[in-house]
C-alpha positions in Angstrom: 0.0 0.0 0.0 1.2 3.5 -0.7 0.0 7.0 -0.1 2.1 10.0 -1.2 1.9 13.7 -1.2 3.8 15.5 -4.0 4.7 19.1 -4.5 5.7 18.5 -8.1 4.0 17.2 -11.2 3.6 13.5 -11.8 2.7 11.3 -14.8 -0.1 8.9 -13.8 0.8 6.2 -16.3 4.4 6.1 -15.2 3.4 6.0 -11.5 1.0 3.1 -12.1 3.7 1.1 -14.0 6.3 1.7 -11.3 3.9 0.7 -8.5 2.7 -2.4 -10.4 6.3 -3.5 -10.9 6.5 -3.9 -7.1 3.5 -6.2 -7.0 3.6 -10.0 -7.5 2.9 -10.7 -11.2 0.0 -13.1 -11.6 -1.5 -12.3 -8.2 -4.0 -9.7 -9.6 -6.4 -9.8 -12.5 -7.6 -6.2 -12.2 -6.3 -2.7 -11.8 -8.7 0.2 -11.6 -7.4 3.7 -11.5 -8.8 7.2 -11.4 -6.9 10.4 -12.4 -8.3 13.8 -11.4 -7.0 16.8 -13.2 -7.4 20.5 -12.7 -10.2 22.1 -14.7 -10.0 25.5 -16.2 -13.5 26.4 -15.0 -15.5 26.2 -11.8 -18.8 27.7 -10.5 -19.4 29.4 -13.8 -16.0 31.2 -13.9 -12.7 30.6 -15.9 -9.9 29.4 -13.6 -6.3 30.1 -14.6 -4.5 28.5 -11.6 -5.1 26.8 -8.3 -3.1 26.4 -5.1 -3.6 23.4 -2.8 -2.6 23.7 0.8 -2.5 21.0 3.5 -0.9 20.0 6.8 1.6 17.3 5.7 1.5 14.9 8.7 -2.3 15.1 9.1 -3.0 14.8 5.4 -0.6 11.8 4.8 -2.1 10.0 7.9 -5.5 10.5 6.4 -4.5 9.1 3.0 -2.9 6.1 4.7 -6.0 5.6 6.8 -8.3 5.4 3.8 -6.0 3.0 2.1 -6.2 0.7 5.2 -10.0 1.1 5.2 -10.2 0.1 1.6 -8.0 -3.0 2.2 -10.2 -4.0 5.1 -13.5 -3.6 3.2 -12.5 -5.2 -0.1 -10.3 -8.1 -1.1 -7.6 -6.1 -2.8 -4.0 -6.9 -3.1 -2.9 -3.2 -2.8 -3.8 0.4 -3.5 -2.1 3.6 -4.4 -2.9 7.3 -3.8 -0.8 10.1 -5.0 -2.0 13.7 -4.4 -0.5 17.0 -5.4 -0.2 20.1 -3.4 1.1 23.5 -4.2 0.6 25.5 -7.4 -1.3 23.9 -10.3 -2.3 24.8 -13.8 -5.3 23.6 -15.8 -4.9 20.0 -17.0 -2.3 19.2 -14.3 -3.0 15.8 -12.7 -4.0 16.5 -9.1 -4.8 13.0 -7.8 -4.2 9.4 -8.7 -6.0 6.5 -7.0 -5.7 2.9 -7.9 -6.6 -0.6 -6.6 -5.4 -4.0 -7.6 -7.3 -7.2 -6.9 -7.9 -10.7 -8.3 -11.3 -9.6 -9.7 -12.6 -6.3 -11.1 -15.5 -5.8 -8.7 -13.3 -5.3 -5.7 -10.9 -3.1 -7.6 -13.7 -0.9 -8.9 -15.3 -0.5 -5.5 -12.0 0.2 -3.7 -10.9 2.7 -6.2 -14.2 4.5 -6.0 -14.1 4.5 -2.2 -10.6 6.1 -2.2 -11.6 9.0 -4.5 -14.9 9.6 -2.8 -13.3 9.7 0.6 -10.6 12.1 -0.7 -13.2 14.4 -2.2 -15.4 14.5 0.9 -13.0 14.2 3.9 -9.4 15.0 2.9 -7.8 18.0 4.7 -6.9 20.0 1.6 -7.6 23.7 1.1 -8.1 25.0 -2.5 -7.6 28.6 -3.7 -8.5 29.4 -7.3 -7.3 32.3 -9.4 -10.0 33.8 -11.6 -10.4 37.0 -13.6 -12.0 38.5 -10.4 -9.0 37.5 -8.2 -8.3 34.7 -5.8 -11.0 32.8 -3.9 -11.1 29.8 -1.5 -13.1 26.9 -2.7 -15.6 25.2 -0.4 -16.5 21.9 -2.0 -20.0 20.6 -1.9 -20.6 16.9 -1.4 -19.6 14.8 -4.4 -22.2 14.1 -7.0 -22.1 11.5 -9.8 -21.0 14.0 -12.3 -18.4 16.0 -10.4 
């Protein structure tokens, strides 16, 4: 299991391949992943940049906790979370979640759980830059299309 916070850009496909190389080949039949990227719009406005802030120890502990929760709820071999912080630009990957299991159902459910928990409970603070200036973002609960 792995949870990481990154202050620099990452390439999701490269990260998945590197993590998968550490797993026992043949022990899993499914890998489900999710990549969340920065949009150039929010709440009806154009967004030119975003800054993500966090408390490193608290945030990393939270990511590790939800990985443990996923492993206890579903029969998964392992899972991965990488989450950016700092200054971001539109289209930058912000978060990668992934789960590996023998069968697809468990991998899908675990991966969905990881991203939903991140979106609703993770201790990150977002500040967007728009034409009108900077503003703090207060996320609403996740909906199927967010």
